[in-house]
C-alpha positions in Angstrom: 89.7 76.2 87.0 90.0 79.5 88.8 92.4 82.0 87.5 95.3 82.4 90.0 95.7 85.7 91.7 98.8 87.7 90.7 100.8 88.2 93.9 103.1 90.8 92.3 102.5 94.5 92.6 104.1 96.3 89.7 103.7 100.1 89.6 102.8 100.3 93.3 104.5 99.7 96.7 104.6 96.2 98.0 102.6 95.6 101.1 104.6 95.0 104.3 103.3 91.4 104.4 105.2 90.7 101.1 108.3 92.8 101.9 111.6 91.0 101.4 115.3 91.9 101.7 116.8 95.2 102.8 117.7 93.6 106.2 120.9 95.7 106.5 119.1 98.9 105.7 116.2 98.2 108.0 118.4 97.2 110.9 120.7 100.2 110.4 117.7 102.6 110.5 116.1 100.9 113.6 119.5 100.8 115.4 120.1 104.5 114.6 116.6 105.4 115.9 117.1 103.3 119.1 120.5 104.8 119.9 120.9 107.5 122.5 121.1 110.0 119.6 117.6 109.0 118.4 119.1 109.6 115.0 117.5 110.3 111.6 118.2 108.5 108.3 118.0 109.3 104.6 117.3 106.6 102.0 118.2 107.2 98.4 118.0 105.1 95.3 116.8 105.2 91.7 113.2 105.2 90.8 111.3 101.8 91.1 114.0 100.4 93.4 111.7 100.2 96.4 112.2 103.4 98.5 108.4 103.8 99.1 108.0 100.1 100.0 110.8 100.3 102.5 109.2 103.4 104.2 105.9 101.6 104.4 107.6 98.6 105.9 109.4 100.7 108.5 106.1 102.4 109.3 104.6 98.9 110.0 107.6 97.8 112.1 107.6 100.9 114.2 103.9 100.4 114.8 104.4 96.9 116.3 105.2 95.9 119.9 107.7 96.6 121.4 108.8 99.5 119.1 105.4 101.2 119.3 106.0 101.9 123.0 109.0 104.1 122.0 108.0 105.5 118.6 105.0 107.1 117.0 105.5 106.7 113.2 103.8 108.8 110.6 104.2 108.2 106.8 103.9 111.4 104.7 104.1 111.5 100.9 105.6 115.0 100.2 103.8 115.0 96.8 100.6 115.3 98.8 101.7 118.9 99.7 100.7 120.9 96.6 102.7 124.1 95.9 105.0 123.4 98.9 105.4 125.9 101.7 106.4 125.2 105.3 102.9 126.0 106.5 101.2 123.6 104.0 103.7 120.9 105.0 103.0 121.2 108.7 99.3 121.4 108.1 99.5 118.1 106.2 101.5 116.5 109.0 99.1 117.7 111.7 96.0 116.5 109.8 97.6 113.0 109.4 98.6 113.0 113.0 95.1 113.8 114.3 94.0 110.2 113.8 96.9 108.8 115.9 96.5 111.2 118.9 94.5 110.1 121.9 95.6 112.9 124.2 92.9 115.5 124.3 95.1 118.4 125.4 97.6 117.6 122.6 94.7 117.4 120.1 93.6 120.9 121.2 97.1 122.2 120.8 97.3 120.8 117.3 93.9 122.3 116.5 95.2 125.7 117.6 98.2 125.4 115.3 95.9 124.5 112.4 94.1 127.8 112.9 97.2 129.8 112.5 97.8 131.5 109.1 101.4 130.3 109.2 103.1 127.4 110.9 106.9 127.2 111.3 109.3 124.5 112.5 109.5 126.3 115.9 105.7 126.2 116.2 105.8 122.4 115.8 108.0 122.0 118.9 104.9 122.0 121.1 103.7 118.8 119.3 107.0 116.9 119.4 107.7 117.9 123.0 104.2 116.6 124.1 104.7 113.3 122.2 108.0 113.0 124.0 106.5 113.7 127.4 104.1 110.8 126.7 107.1 108.5 126.3 107.4 108.4 122.5 109.5 109.9 119.7 107.5 111.0 116.7 109.1 109.6 113.5 108.2 111.3 110.2 108.7 109.0 107.3 109.0 111.5 104.4 108.7 110.0 101.0 109.5 111.9 97.7 111.5 114.5 99.6 112.5 116.1 96.3 109.2 118.0 96.5 110.4 119.8 99.6 113.9 120.8 98.3 113.2 123.5 95.8 116.4 125.2 94.7 115.1 127.5 91.9 115.9 131.2 92.6 112.3 132.0 93.6 112.2 129.3 96.3 115.8 128.6 97.4 115.6 131.0 100.4 112.4 129.4 101.7 113.9 126.0 101.2 117.1 127.0 103.1 115.2 128.4 106.0 112.8 125.4 106.2 115.6 122.8 106.1 117.6 124.7 108.7 114.6 124.8 110.9 113.9 121.2 110.4 117.5 120.3 111.2 117.3 122.3 114.4 114.0 120.6 115.3 115.4 117.1 115.1 118.6 118.0 116.7 117.2 119.7 119.8 116.8 118.3 123.3 114.4 116.7 124.2 114.7 114.3 121.2 111.0 114.4 120.3 111.3 114.1 116.6 113.2 112.0 114.1 113.1 111.7 110.3 113.4 108.9 107.8 113.7 110.6 104.4 113.3 108.9 101.0 114.5 110.5 97.8 116.1 109.6 94.5 119.4 111.4 95.2 121.5 111.6 98.4 120.9 114.7 100.5 124.2 116.4 99.6 123.3 116.2 95.9 119.7 117.1 96.6 120.7 120.2 98.4 123.3 121.4 95.9 122.9 125.1 95.3 121.8 125.8 98.9 124.3 127.8 101.0 123.4 127.1 104.6 124.4 129.8 107.1 125.1 127.1 109.7 125.7 123.4 109.4 124.5 121.6 106.2 121.1 119.9 106.5 122.4 116.4 105.6 125.3 116.0 108.0 123.3 114.6 110.9 121.7 111.8 108.9 122.6 108.2 108.5 122.7 108.0 104.7 121.8 104.7 102.9 121.8 104.0 99.2 119.5 101.2 98.0 121.1 98.8 95.6 119.6 96.0 93.5 118.7 92.8 95.3 121.4 90.2 96.1 121.0 86.7 94.8 119.7 85.6 98.2 117.1 88.4 98.3 115.9 87.5 94.8 115.4 83.8 95.9 113.6 85.1 99.0 111.4 87.2 96.8 110.4 84.3 94.6 109.7 82.1 97.7 107.5 84.8 99.3 105.6 85.8 96.2 104.9 82.3 94.8 104.0 80.7 98.1 100.5 79.1 98.1 99.9 80.2 94.5 100.4 76.8 92.9 102.6 78.6 90.3 106.2 77.8 89.4 108.7 79.7 87.3 111.1 78.0 85.0 114.8 78.7 85.4 114.7 80.9 82.3 111.8 82.9 83.7 113.6 83.3 87.1 116.7 84.6 85.4 114.6 87.0 83.3 113.0 88.5 86.4 116.4 88.6 88.2 117.8 90.6 85.3 
């Protein structure tokens, strides 16, 4: 008898095909993006609650018809930017974006940016504007955003300038860029200790806090994961997993 495959994915994000629940959060983020404001969102929640899985699911949804006609999504794990600086961040974004761009002139503009010693939020306007001219809004899905917000004395000024520039970039017209941020803490707590000269970074975001699954979502989870496995859980086992 063949050993049944384990459909569960502990210690790693769940694939979009097995994603369940979070319907209110997903719809809220998509509605906010599709509004006239082309608004950005910030997801917070304790570790292992599914922030990364939600961002990957949103990346999949935004890549499907008809949303792909309006949006160009790009998932970025901020942990992949070692010794964070704004230049390293934009270099990472540009390199990930290269595989998604088919416009030769935009590709050349991105290549010129990558040749610069420093890249600022203002420099990135040329990319977001060109994507917008092609009929789409670039959506950066930024996971582990804690790696960006460094409030120690040696880095707080750099963080302040970067976040202010990023806020200006997503708030400018044309609306060529939107963000969906994932972090453990809400943005107001994450940015404690940063005295912004202008408006605070987080006050233009739809902020969503992930909670544990509802009973209905837990039942949906069992149905999705155990389908076609030939396995059944006893009531005690289901209650243990729910807990």
